[in-house]
FIDOKE-343920 format. One record per atom (N, C-alpha, C, CB): residue number from 1; residue in one letter; y, x, z. Coordinates in pm, whole numbers. Glycine has a CB too. Layout:
N
 seq type     py     px     pz
 NUM    a      Y      X      Z
...
This chain:
120
 seq type     py     px     pz
   1    x   6849   6496   1146
   1    x   6785   6639   1085
   1    x   6849   6703    976
   1    x   6644   6623   1032
   2    x   6858   6826   1059
   2    x   6895   6953    931
   2    x   6791   7010    809
   2    x   6925   7098   1014
   3    x   6884   6987    708
   3    x   6786   7018    594
   3    x   6701   7177    586
   3    x   6882   7002    459
   4    x   6633   7228    595
   4    x   6548   7350    534
   4    x   6652   7441    475
   4    x   6433   7305    413
   5    x   6672   7615    503
   5    x   6679   7661    363
   5    x   6654   7662    286
   5    x   6677   7709    332
   6    x   6622   7802    161
   6    x   6469   7750    140
   6    x   6377   7928    157
   6    x   6448   7650    -68
   7    x   6447   7938    260
   7    x   6325   8117    339
   7    x   6250   8015    458
   7    x   6468   8323    471
   8    x   6344   7928    541
   8    x   6321   7759    620
   8    x   6162   7788    555
   8    x   6444   7565    540
   9    x   6225   7656    473
   9    x   6129   7580    353
   9    x   5992   7686    367
   9    x   6216   7583    156
  10    x   5941   7782    287
  10    x   5866   7827    264
  10    x   5815   7907    405
  10    x   5898   7878    154
  11    x   5880   7913    507
  11    x   5774   7927    616
  11    x   5732   7763    656
  11    x   5843   8022    761
  12    x   5786   7624    676
  12    x   5762   7548    721
  12    x   5617   7455    715
  12    x   5855   7516    699
  13    x   5633   7538    542
  13    x   5544   7468    440
  13    x   5350   7539    455
  13    x   5635   7513    259
  14    x   5372   7665    524
  14    x   5329   7703    589
  14    x   5210   7681    690
  14    x   5399   7716    604
  15    x   5324   7613    813
  15    x   5307   7559    940
  15    x   5253   7421    885
  15    x   5446   7559   1038
  16    x   5359   7358    811
  16    x   5236   7228    784
  16    x   5117   7199    813
  16    x   5204   7210    684
  17    x   5076   7321    638
  17    x   4942   7304    609
  17    x   4863   7376    660
  17    x   4916   7307    501
  18    x   4843   7493    760
  18    x   4868   7545    916
  18    x   4741   7412   1040
  18    x   5108   7513    956
  19    x   4902   7341   1047
  19    x   4897   7264   1184
  19    x   4949   7336   1313
  19    x   4750   7227   1214
  20    x   4893   7489   1328
  20    x   4934   7589   1458
  20    x   4946   7714   1404
  20    x   4825   7601   1585
  21    x   5030   7854   1351
  21    x   5002   7943   1362
  21    x   5070   8048   1451
  21    x   4990   7954   1267
  22    x   5037   8186   1452
  22    x   5137   8269   1488
  22    x   5221   8315   1419
  22    x   5106   8349   1532
  23    x   5300   8373   1435
  23    x   5417   8463   1354
  23    x   5342   8564   1251
  23    x   5516   8566   1472
  24    x   5254   8666   1333
  24    x   5118   8730   1241
  24    x   5033   8613   1077
  24    x   4962   8746   1403
  25    x   5028   8526   1138
  25    x   4954   8461   1020
  25    x   5071   8371    890
  25    x   4835   8337   1107
  26    x   5173   8366    970
  26    x   5237   8348    856
  26    x   5340   8507    807
  26    x   5328   8200    887
  27    x   5325   8567    814
  27    x   5387   8720    744
  27    x   5250   8772    602
  27    x   5390   8886    923
  28    x   5117   8676    653
  28    x   4977   8707    618
  28    x   5005   8669    473
  28    x   4849   8621    703
  29    x   5073   8516    498
  29    x   5068   8419    397
  29    x   5186   8404    262
  29    x   5069   8298    479
  30    x   5307   8496    295
  30    x   5378   8489    299
  30    x   5364   8581    143
  30    x   5430   8500    423
  31    x   5412   8576     20
  31    x   5405   8645    -87
  31    x   5494   8829    -36
  31    x   5489   8532   -219
  32    x   5474   8925   -123
  32    x   5518   9085   -119
  32    x   5660   9006   -182
  32    x   5408   9237   -234
  33    x   5738   9125   -146
  33    x   5731   9200    -26
  33    x   5736   9160    123
  33    x   5816   9274    -40
  34    x   5616   9157    202
  34    x   5606   9061    340
  34    x   5763   9070    421
  34    x   5464   9133    461
  35    x   5796   9008    439
  35    x   5926   9076    542
  35    x   5855   9061    709
  35    x   6112   8954    526
  36    x   5943   9180    745
  36    x   5948   9240    914
  36    x   5918   9119    965
  36    x   6103   9309    991
  37    x   5772   9165   1141
  37    x   5779   9039   1179
  37    x   5865   9017   1249
  37    x   5690   8996   1227
  38    x   5995   9113   1254
  38    x   6085   9084   1334
  38    x   6168   8927   1254
  38    x   6177   9233   1355
  39    x   6167   8960   1155
  39    x   6251   8865   1101
  39    x   6190   8751   1061
  39    x   6318   8911   1002
  40    x   6089   8710   1071
  40    x   5994   8610   1033
  40    x   6009   8550   1176
  40    x   5836   8661    978
  41    x   6055   8604   1261
  41    x   6058   8569   1420
  41    x   6154   8547   1425
  41    x   6027   8650   1527
  42    x   6277   8602   1388
  42    x   6373   8523   1402
  42    x   6393   8359   1327
  42    x   6465   8611   1369
  43    x   6345   8349   1222
  43    x   6354   8276   1148
  43    x   6245   8149   1231
  43    x   6329   8345   1008
  44    x   6195   8173   1339
  44    x   6094   8047   1402
  44    x   6232   8039   1510
  44    x   5885   8093   1485
  45    x   6324   8150   1556
  45    x   6389   8102   1629
  45    x   6452   7976   1605
  45    x   6452   8180   1654
  46    x   6497   7986   1494
  46    x   6576   7897   1380
  46    x   6523   7770   1363
  46    x   6573   7958   1240
  47    x   6402   7780   1327
  47    x   6291   7622   1341
  47    x   6317   7496   1483
  47    x   6093   7694   1377
  48    x   6329   7657   1529
  48    x   6248   7576   1692
  48    x   6414   7490   1744
  48    x   6170   7758   1875
  49    x   6508   7589   1687
  49    x   6674   7514   1739
  49    x   6711   7410   1665
  49    x   6813   7611   1724
  50    x   6640   7401   1581
  50    x   6658   7315   1470
  50    x   6574   7172   1469
  50    x   6622   7398   1350
  51    x   6464   7228   1592
  51    x   6383   7124   1630
  51    x   6241   7065   1506
  51    x   6502   7008   1661
  52    x   6246   7126   1433
  52    x   6072   7124   1322
  52    x   6007   7226   1400
  52    x   6074   7189   1114
  53    x   6033   7309   1511
  53    x   5850   7321   1596
  53    x   5878   7324   1658
  53    x   5733   7406   1604
  54    x   5782   7397   1772
  54    x   5750   7370   1887
  54    x   5620   7478   1926
  54    x   5722   7217   1890
  55    x   5668   7471   2047
  55    x   5599   7669   2055
  55    x   5513   7643   2263
  55    x   5847   7876   2056
  56    x   5386   7707   2215
  56    x   5371   7706   2366
  56    x   5312   7813   2438
  56    x   5301   7602   2404
  57    x   5323   7939   2505
  57    x   5238   8023   2561
  57    x   5100   8012   2564
  57    x   5270   8033   2663
  58    x   5028   8118   2461
  58    x   4858   8160   2517
  58    x   4901   8291   2523
  58    x   4697   8133   2405
  59    x   4880   8304   2644
  59    x   4850   8518   2733
  59    x   4965   8538   2700
  59    x   4718   8682   2655
  60    x   4960   8637   2579
  60    x   5125   8715   2591
  60    x   5185   8685   2402
  60    x   5101   8961   2645
  61    x   5177   8577   2339
  61    x   5205   8579   2254
  61    x   5244   8362   2204
  61    x   5090   8686   2197
  62    x   5311   8363   2114
  62    x   5311   8218   2105
  62    x   5229   8173   1970
  62    x   5467   8165   2103
  63    x   5195   8045   1991
  63    x   5104   7951   1895
  63    x   5254   7833   1839
  63    x   4935   7847   2015
  64    x   5268   7832   1758
  64    x   5383   7752   1701
  64    x   5322   7605   1618
  64    x   5471   7862   1588
  65    x   5371   7533   1596
  65    x   5347   7397   1537
  65    x   5455   7307   1524
  65    x   5254   7329   1608
  66    x   5455   7204   1422
  66    x   5564   7161   1355
  66    x   5597   7055   1467
  66    x   5539   7109   1196
  67    x   5706   6982   1453
  67    x   5785   6894   1597
  67    x   5828   6759   1445
  67    x   5999   7023   1720
  68    x   5826   6827   1375
  68    x   5865   6675   1229
  68    x   5726   6688   1171
  68    x   6026   6714   1058
  69    x   5670   6608   1106
  69    x   5585   6573    958
  69    x   5661   6619    892
  69    x   5549   6431    903
  70    x   5532   6654    782
  70    x   5623   6674    622
  70    x   5611   6581    551
  70    x   5586   6786    520
  71    x   5591   6453    598
  71    x   5653   6413    444
  71    x   5746   6276    590
  71    x   5479   6328    249
  72    x   5813   6245    717
  72    x   5904   6228    809
  72    x   6032   6351    694
  72    x   5832   6283   1002
  73    x   5976   6449    704
  73    x   6117   6596    619
  73    x   6077   6553    511
  73    x   6104   6811    628
  74    x   6011   6492    366
  74    x   6064   6443    268
  74    x   6122   6365    200
  74    x   6039   6445    241
  75    x   6075   6222    333
  75    x   6147   6105    332
  75    x   6323   6151    311
  75    x   6108   6022    481
  76    x   6330   6205    462
  76    x   6462   6244    506
  76    x   6527   6342    345
  76    x   6440   6352    679
  77    x   6461   6375    336
  77    x   6540   6507    166
  77    x   6573   6469     17
  77    x   6414   6637    107
  78    x   6441   6395     51
  78    x   6445   6305    -86
  78    x   6563   6183   -105
  78    x   6297   6227    -94
  79    x   6545   6072     25
  79    x   6699   5981     18
  79    x   6833   6038    -12
  79    x   6732   5920    153
  80    x   6860   6185    105
  80    x   6952   6252     59
  80    x   7016   6284    -61
  80    x   6931   6318     91
  81    x   6913   6379    -99
  81    x   6886   6380   -296
  81    x   6900   6266   -310
  81    x   6733   6423   -382
  82    x   6871   6128   -366
  82    x   6878   6012   -441
  82    x   7032   5976   -383
  82    x   6743   5894   -413
  83    x   7089   6025   -266
  83    x   7219   5916   -236
  83    x   7339   6045   -327
  83    x   7262   5874      3
  84    x   7284   6118   -306
  84    x   7438   6261   -342
  84    x   7437   6272   -479
  84    x   7415   6459   -277
  85    x   7343   6302   -473
  85    x   7293   6306   -659
  85    x   7276   6211   -785
  85    x   7168   6341   -668
  86    x   7220   6090   -726
  86    x   7185   6003   -823
  86    x   7246   5828   -763
  86    x   7002   6026   -842
  87    x   7290   5843   -669
  87    x   7376   5686   -637
  87    x   7288   5634   -531
  87    x   7385   5556   -782
  88    x   7155   5629   -516
  88    x   7075   5577   -444
  88    x   6948   5501   -538
  88    x   7159   5492   -356
  89    x   6963   5586   -690
  89    x   6894   5481   -785
  89    x   6769   5557   -764
  89    x   6951   5459   -958
  90    x   6639   5553   -766
  90    x   6573   5589   -836
  90    x   6521   5616   -965
  90    x   6547   5566   -805
  91    x   6557   5513  -1027
  91    x   6612   5476  -1178
  91    x   6688   5609  -1238
  91    x   6731   5336  -1173
  92    x   6800   5650  -1184
  92    x   6845   5735  -1280
  92    x   6784   5886  -1264
  92    x   6997   5733  -1274
  93    x   6749   5889  -1094
  93    x   6626   6015  -1080
  93    x   6471   6033  -1187
  93    x   6560   5987   -913
  94    x   6467   5924  -1197
  94    x   6350   5944  -1338
  94    x   6423   5985  -1452
  94    x   6265   5797  -1393
  95    x   6521   5896  -1489
  95    x   6589   5916  -1590
  95    x   6621   6050  -1634
  95    x   6685   5853  -1573
  96    x   6670   6096  -1511
  96    x   6662   6301  -1564
  96    x   6555   6353  -1517
  96    x   6788   6425  -1494
  97    x   6509   6308  -1444
  97    x   6381   6398  -1475
  97    x   6293   6363  -1605
  97    x   6283   6388  -1350
  98    x   6250   6245  -1736
  98    x   6296   6254  -1886
  98    x   6336   6287  -1934
  98    x   6326   6220  -1938
  99    x   6480   6294  -1952
  99    x   6606   6370  -1923
  99    x   6540   6588  -1973
  99    x   6656   6321  -1690
 100    x   6594   6583  -1824
 100    x   6527   6771  -1813
 100    x   6408   6753  -1840
 100    x   6526   6868  -1654
 101    x   6265   6676  -1924
 101    x   6204   6697  -1948
 101    x   6118   6768  -1838
 101    x   6238   6721  -2037
 102    x   6083   6700  -1724
 102    x   6027   6743  -1635
 102    x   5892   6641  -1627
 102    x   6123   6754  -1521
 103    x   5919   6512  -1607
 103    x   5812   6414  -1619
 103    x   5792   6334  -1798
 103    x   5858   6291  -1490
 104    x   5708   6283  -1873
 104    x   5691   6305  -1960
 104    x   5659   6132  -1970
 104    x   5610   6426  -1982
 105    x   5631   6055  -2068
 105    x   5634   5938  -2093
 105    x   5539   5886  -2019
 105    x   5628   5912  -2211
 106    x   5452   5920  -1998
 106    x   5273   5877  -1968
 106    x   5283   5882  -1831
 106    x   5131   5995  -2026
 107    x   5365   5974  -1761
 107    x   5376   5953  -1625
 107    x   5482   5846  -1570
 107    x   5403   6079  -1572
 108    x   5574   5869  -1649
 108    x   5650   5763  -1606
 108    x   5525   5597  -1620
 108    x   5811   5768  -1725
 109    x   5458   5560  -1757
 109    x   5349   5444  -1723
 109    x   5289   5453  -1566
 109    x   5213   5460  -1835
 110    x   5238   5576  -1567
 110    x   5106   5643  -1484
 110    x   5192   5605  -1342
 110    x   5056   5852  -1519
 111    x   5348   5657  -1283
 111    x   5395   5554  -1233
 111    x   5404   5428  -1218
 111    x   5443   5561  -1242
 112    x   5391   5353  -1326
 112    x   5436   5216  -1299
 112    x   5361   5139  -1246
 112    x   5471   5155  -1393
 113    x   5283   5200  -1307
 113    x   5113   5122  -1308
 113    x   5093   5173  -1148
 113    x   4954   5208  -1455
 114    x   5147   5257  -1086
 114    x   5088   5236   -916
 114    x   5191   5162   -896
 114    x   5070   5373   -791
 115    x   5338   5163   -877
 115    x   5361   5051   -838
 115    x   5358   4976   -848
 115    x   5399   5029   -822
 116    x   5311   4880   -941
 116    x   5249   4793   -934
 116    x   5151   4705   -875
 116    x   5241   4809   -981
 117    x   5023   4859   -853
 117    x   4940   4813   -777
 117    x   4945   4825   -661
 117    x   4853   4838   -801
 118    x   5046   4903   -660
 118    x   5111   4852   -470
 118    x   5176   4731   -430
 118    x   5236   4946   -411
 119    x   5224   4657   -536
 119    x   5238   4565   -507
 119    x   5185   4423   -532
 119    x   5311   4582   -516
 120    x   5032   4457   -514
 120    x   4980   4328   -598
 120    x   4898   4369   -408
 120    x   4872   4330   -824
């Protein structure tokens, strides 16, 4: 599975949220300034070629749906991040997040409690 670019991910977030979309639906949900219809259409072709979306024709338009679940992509992406930047260690990732003040100790404690509950 390939990684998404920032623009592709922005579109995929909308597709994952809506489950089925038309290009115009995505454009409506993108922030201003809105990209041109053809630009978004090009991204849909790229996403289809990468295997992220499937399309079906209804009348004279296409409806797009995710071919890959958000959870599957997130798992693959985060596993890659862990491997490339944190030597496969979730502990090093958490330490980094604390050092960068993205997580405080209370949040780490909540995560630990959540993990303990899963083990039970």
